[in-house]
C-alpha positions in Angstrom: -20.5 26.4 -0.3 -17.9 24.1 -0.5 -19.2 22.5 2.5 -22.6 21.8 0.9 -21.5 20.6 -2.5 -19.2 17.9 -0.7 -22.2 16.8 1.7 -24.3 16.5 -1.7 -21.7 14.7 -3.5 -21.4 12.3 -0.3 -25.1 11.7 -0.3 -25.6 10.9 -3.6 -22.5 8.7 -3.8 -24.2 6.7 -0.6 -27.7 6.3 -2.2 -26.2 5.3 -5.6 -24.4 2.4 -4.0 -27.8 1.0 -2.5 -28.2 -1.2 0.7 -27.1 -5.2 1.4 -27.3 -7.2 4.8 -24.8 -7.3 7.1 -22.2 -10.2 6.3 -19.7 -9.8 9.3 -17.3 -11.5 7.4 -14.2 -9.8 5.5 -14.5 -10.1 2.2 -11.3 -11.4 0.3 -12.1 -10.2 -3.3 -9.1 -9.0 -5.4 -8.0 -7.4 -1.8 -5.9 -10.4 -0.5 -2.1 -9.7 -0.6 -1.1 -8.0 -3.8 -4.6 -8.3 -5.1 -5.4 -12.0 -5.2 -8.6 -11.5 -7.6 -11.8 -13.3 -6.9 -13.8 -12.4 -10.2 -15.2 -14.7 -12.7 -13.2 -18.0 -13.0 -12.4 -19.5 -16.6 -11.4 -23.3 -16.8 -8.6 -23.3 -19.4 -9.1 -27.2 -19.8 -5.4 -27.3 -20.1 -3.6 -29.5 -17.7 -0.6 -27.0 -17.3 -2.9 -23.8 -16.8 -6.1 -25.1 -15.3 -8.3 -22.1 -14.5 -8.0 -17.9 -14.7 -9.6 -15.3 -12.4 -10.5 -11.9 -13.5 -10.9 -8.8 -11.3 -10.6 -4.9 -11.0 -9.9 -2.4 -8.8 -11.3 1.2 -9.6 -10.8 4.0 -7.3 -12.5 7.4 -8.5 -12.2 10.3 -6.2 -13.0 14.4 -6.1 -10.4 16.5 -4.5 -10.4 19.7 -2.9 -6.9 21.2 -1.8 -6.7 24.4 0.1 -3.3 25.8 0.1 -2.1 28.2 2.7 -0.4 30.7 0.3 -1.7 29.7 -3.4 -5.2 29.4 -4.7 -7.2 26.3 -4.0 -7.6 23.8 -6.8 -10.6 21.3 -7.3 -11.3 18.5 -9.5 -11.6 15.0 -10.0 -9.4 12.2 -11.1 -8.9 8.2 -10.8 -6.6 7.1 -8.3 -6.6 3.5 -9.6 -7.9 1.7 -12.4 -6.5 -1.7 -12.5 -7.5 -4.9 -14.1 -6.4 -8.3 -13.1 -5.7 -11.7 -14.6 -4.5 -14.5 -12.2 -4.0 -17.9 -13.5 -3.0 -21.2 -11.4 -2.3 -24.9 -13.0 -0.1 -27.8 -12.0 -2.4 -28.8 -9.4 -2.1 -25.3 -8.1 1.7 -25.5 -7.5 1.9 -22.8 -10.6 0.8 -19.4 -10.4 0.9 -16.3 -12.5 -0.4 -12.8 -12.5 -1.0 -9.5 -14.9 -2.1 -6.4 -13.5 -2.1 -3.3 -15.5 -2.9 0.0 -13.9 -4.7 2.4 -16.9 -5.1 5.4 -14.6 -3.4 8.4 -15.4 -0.3 7.0 -17.4 -0.9 3.4 -18.6 1.8 1.2 -17.2 2.1 -2.5 -16.1 1.9 -3.1 -12.5 2.6 -6.9 -11.9 3.7 -9.3 -14.2 5.0 -12.5 -12.3 5.2 -16.3 -12.7 5.5 -18.2 -9.1 6.1 -21.6 -8.2 4.8 -23.3 -4.9 7.0 -26.1 -3.3 5.8 -27.9 0.0 7.9 -25.6 2.0 8.5 -22.9 0.1 7.4 -20.6 -3.3 9.9 -19.1 -5.7 8.4 -15.8 -7.9 9.8 -14.2 -11.0 9.3 -10.9 -12.6 7.7 -7.4 -12.2 6.4 -7.5 -8.4 6.3 -5.7 -5.0 9.5 -5.7 -3.5 9.3 -7.3 0.3 9.5 -4.2 2.7 7.0 -1.7 4.2 3.9 -2.8 5.8 1.4 -1.1 4.0 2.6 -3.0 0.6 2.2 -6.4 2.2 -1.4 -5.5 3.3 -3.4 -4.4 0.4 -4.4 -0.7 0.5 -7.9 -2.0 -1.0 -8.9 -2.7 2.9 -6.3 -0.2 4.4 -7.8 2.8 6.6 -6.8 5.5 3.9 -6.9 5.5 0.1 -3.1 6.4 0.3 -0.3 4.9 2.0 1.3 6.9 5.2 3.5 9.7 4.4 6.6 8.0 5.9 5.7 4.6 4.0 5.7 6.5 0.5 9.1 8.4 1.7 11.2 5.5 2.5 9.7 2.4 0.7 11.2 1.6 -2.9 10.1 4.5 -5.3 6.7 2.8 -6.8 7.0 -0.5 -4.5 7.9 -2.6 -7.4 10.8 -3.8 -9.3 11.8 -6.7 -11.9 13.5 -9.7 -10.1 13.3 -12.8 -8.1 11.8 -13.5 -4.6 11.9 -16.6 -2.4 9.5 -17.1 0.7 8.0 -19.5 3.2 5.0 -19.3 5.7 3.8 -21.7 8.2 0.8 -23.6 7.6 -1.1 -21.4 9.9 -0.1 -18.2 8.2 1.5 -16.9 11.7 5.0 -16.8 10.1 6.1 -15.4 7.1 9.7 -15.0 5.9 10.5 -13.5 1.7 13.7 -12.0 0.6 14.9 -11.3 -3.0 17.3 -9.4 -5.5 16.0 -7.0 -8.0 17.4 -5.2 -11.2 17.2 -1.8 -8.7 16.0 0.2 -11.7 12.2 0.4 -10.6 9.0 -0.8 -12.3 8.9 -1.2 -16.2 12.8 -1.0 -16.8 14.8 -4.0 -17.7 18.1 -2.6 -18.1 20.4 -4.3 -15.7 22.4 -2.3 -12.9 25.9 -2.8 -11.6 24.6 -4.0 -8.2 21.4 -5.5 -7.5 18.9 -4.3 -5.0 18.3 -6.5 -2.2 15.6 -6.7 0.5 14.0 -9.0 3.1 11.1 -9.4 5.1 9.9 -11.4 8.1 6.8 -11.4 10.3 5.1 -13.2 13.3 1.7 -13.2 14.3 0.1 -13.7 17.8 -3.7 -15.1 18.1 -4.1 -15.7 14.5 -2.7 -15.5 10.9 -0.8 -12.2 9.3 -3.9 -10.1 8.7 -4.0 -9.2 4.9 -5.6 -5.6 5.9 -5.6 -3.2 8.1 -9.1 -2.7 8.6 -10.8 -5.8 10.8 -13.9 -6.5 8.5 -14.2 -9.7 10.0 -14.5 -8.3 13.3 -11.5 -10.5 15.0 -13.3 -12.5 17.9 -9.8 -12.7 19.9 -6.8 -10.4 19.5 -4.3 -10.7 16.6 -0.8 -8.9 16.7 1.3 -8.9 14.1 4.9 -7.9 13.9 7.1 -7.2 11.4 10.5 -5.8 10.2 12.6 -5.5 6.6 15.6 -3.8 5.1 16.7 -2.8 1.5 19.3 -1.6 0.1 21.2 -0.9 -2.9 25.2 0.0 -4.2 25.8 2.9 -7.0 22.5 3.0 -7.6 20.4 5.5 -10.0 17.3 4.7 -8.1 15.8 7.8 -6.1 15.9 6.5 -2.3 13.7 9.8 -1.5 12.0 12.7 -2.8 14.0 15.7 -4.0 17.1 13.2 -4.7 18.6 14.2 -7.9 17.4 11.1 -10.6 20.9 11.3 -12.3 22.8 10.8 -8.9 24.1 7.5 -8.0 24.0 6.6 -4.3 24.6 3.5 -1.8 21.2 3.7 0.2 19.6 1.3 2.8 16.1 1.5 4.7 14.8 -0.4 7.6 11.6 -0.5 9.1 9.6 -2.3 12.1 5.9 -2.3 12.4 3.0 -3.5 14.1 -0.8 -4.6 13.3 -2.9 -5.2 16.1 -6.7 -6.4 15.2 -9.6 -7.1 17.7 -13.4 -7.1 17.6 -13.5 -4.6 14.6 -10.6 -2.0 16.1 -7.5 -2.3 14.5 -4.0 -0.4 14.8 -1.2 0.0 12.9 2.4 1.7 13.5 5.5 1.4 11.6 9.0 3.3 11.9 11.4 3.8 9.6 15.3 4.7 9.2 17.2 5.6 6.1 20.9 5.8 5.1 22.0 7.7 1.9 25.7 8.1 1.1 26.5 10.4 -2.0 28.7 10.0 -4.2 29.6 6.7 -3.5 32.3 6.0 -1.1 35.8 6.5 -2.9 34.3 9.2 -5.2 35.4 12.7 -5.6 34.2 14.9 -4.0 34.2 13.3 -0.3 31.1 11.2 0.4 28.4 12.2 2.3 26.0 10.3 4.9 22.3 11.9 5.0 20.3 10.1 7.5 16.8 10.2 7.9 13.9 8.7 9.7 9.9 8.8 9.7 6.8 7.0 11.4 3.0 6.7 11.1 0.6 5.7 13.5 -3.2 4.8 12.4 -6.2 3.3 13.9 -9.7 2.1 12.5 -13.1 1.6 14.4 -15.8 -0.3 12.7 -18.9 1.4 14.6 -21.3 -0.8 16.0 -24.6 -0.5 13.7 -28.0 -1.9 13.6 -29.2 -4.4 11.0 -31.2 -2.8 7.9 -29.2 0.4 7.7 -28.3 1.5 4.2 -24.9 0.3 4.8 -23.2 -2.8 6.2 -20.5 -1.3 8.3 -18.9 2.2 8.6 -15.4 2.8 9.7 -14.0 5.9 11.7 -10.5 6.2 10.9 -7.3 8.3 11.8 -3.6 8.8 11.1 -0.6 10.9 11.8 2.7 10.5 10.1 6.0 12.0 10.0 9.4 11.9 7.7 12.9 13.8 8.3 15.9 13.6 6.3 19.6 15.4 7.3 18.4 15.0 11.2 21.1 17.8 12.2 18.7 20.2 10.4 15.8 22.1 11.8 12.5 22.5 9.4 13.7 19.4 7.0 10.5 17.1 7.4 7.3 16.7 6.5 4.0 16.0 8.7 0.5 14.5 7.8 -2.8 14.3 9.6 -5.8 12.9 8.8 -9.3 11.4 9.7 -11.6 9.8 7.5 -14.9 8.1 7.5 -15.4 4.8 5.3 -18.8 3.5 4.1 -19.2 0.3 2.9 -21.7 -1.2 0.6 -22.4 -4.4 -1.4 -21.3 -6.9 1.0 -18.0 -4.6 1.3 -17.3 -4.7 -2.4 -18.1 -1.0 -2.7 -16.5 1.7 -0.4 -17.3 5.1 -0.1 -14.6 7.4 1.7 -14.6 10.8 3.3 -11.0 11.9 4.4 -9.3 14.8 5.7 -5.9 15.6 5.7 -3.5 18.4 6.9 -0.1 18.1 5.4 3.2 20.3 5.7 5.7 20.2 2.9 9.2 19.6 2.8 12.5 21.8 3.6 9.9 25.2 2.9 8.9 25.1 6.9 5.1 26.3 8.0 4.5 28.1 4.3 4.0 25.0 2.6 0.8 23.6 4.2 -2.2 22.5 2.8 -5.5 21.1 3.6 -6.8 18.3 1.4 -10.2 17.0 1.5 -10.9 13.9 -1.0 -14.2 11.9 -1.5 -13.9 8.7 -3.1 -15.6 5.6 -4.3 -13.2 1.6 -4.6 -15.1 -0.9 -6.3 -13.7 -4.7 -6.5 -15.0 -6.9 -9.0 
């Protein structure tokens, strides 16, 4: 019965989206790094703020979750409901962004001002902390609707903080570096902390510029391989470095990552490895400090299927992913696992997506009894 209901829901979703011609060109939309909106433009008629763009990113979904030792759950929810305002002036050298998310509990995601120079840029405000690959490339063009398990576990909680970032890139986009200092309290908290959160990331690409998404909608004629790495850390920090860590306990912690993103002719592969060291209480405190080590990784792939012109959808992508995360490496059964497979249908010149995804998960620290299977059907709309 569940299978019939899910199949019917997916069929209705596809039918409602209509059809369009195959463009074969990657749509930037509001989906460039950190969602560069490409919606309606408004000329402010002012030399300081020359123009504004407005965009939106909406992600409603249906979710069926089957727990091994609990009752199954089923329902609808909003994963994202974001409104994006971008502005620029000073001949394009000054930019700003406001992006609230109204899904679940409304909160501000981005609020920053950036000044671009000839060889570098500097950005101040609430923004993405440079660390994980899946924060650098937008999930609007990701293989799945959410980030990989290991990425969620080892990055900064929420992925954002208030601070300043400076960066630079070559003119062809093949080399990028950025580094920043933040409050270390997380998003929407402006109170300072004893020590800043520091982060730095660099990346280099062979065969073309660093991609801005996982899915190869452009069907890249050659091969592009991007390699990246980053480090993030803080001292005496109240910010939770991982799930299950006491929110009122301070710690010294550091995380590292190296990653790869390759694309060629509609095929894309992503991989990343993470490591983390958490020392709590801080060195010199009582009782004696304890160091907890963790590591994780994920591997994902997507294949844009070769379709004939005139079909109801311009593109269709088959995606797979596997991810693991562990802490306290000397202890058995202390990790989480995630395996997923999905199918993405693109409509309206890639502005709308329909995703059917099946995920198998095993919970942390509780062994085999905390297994679940999750089926999601979701839409993504970019304006």
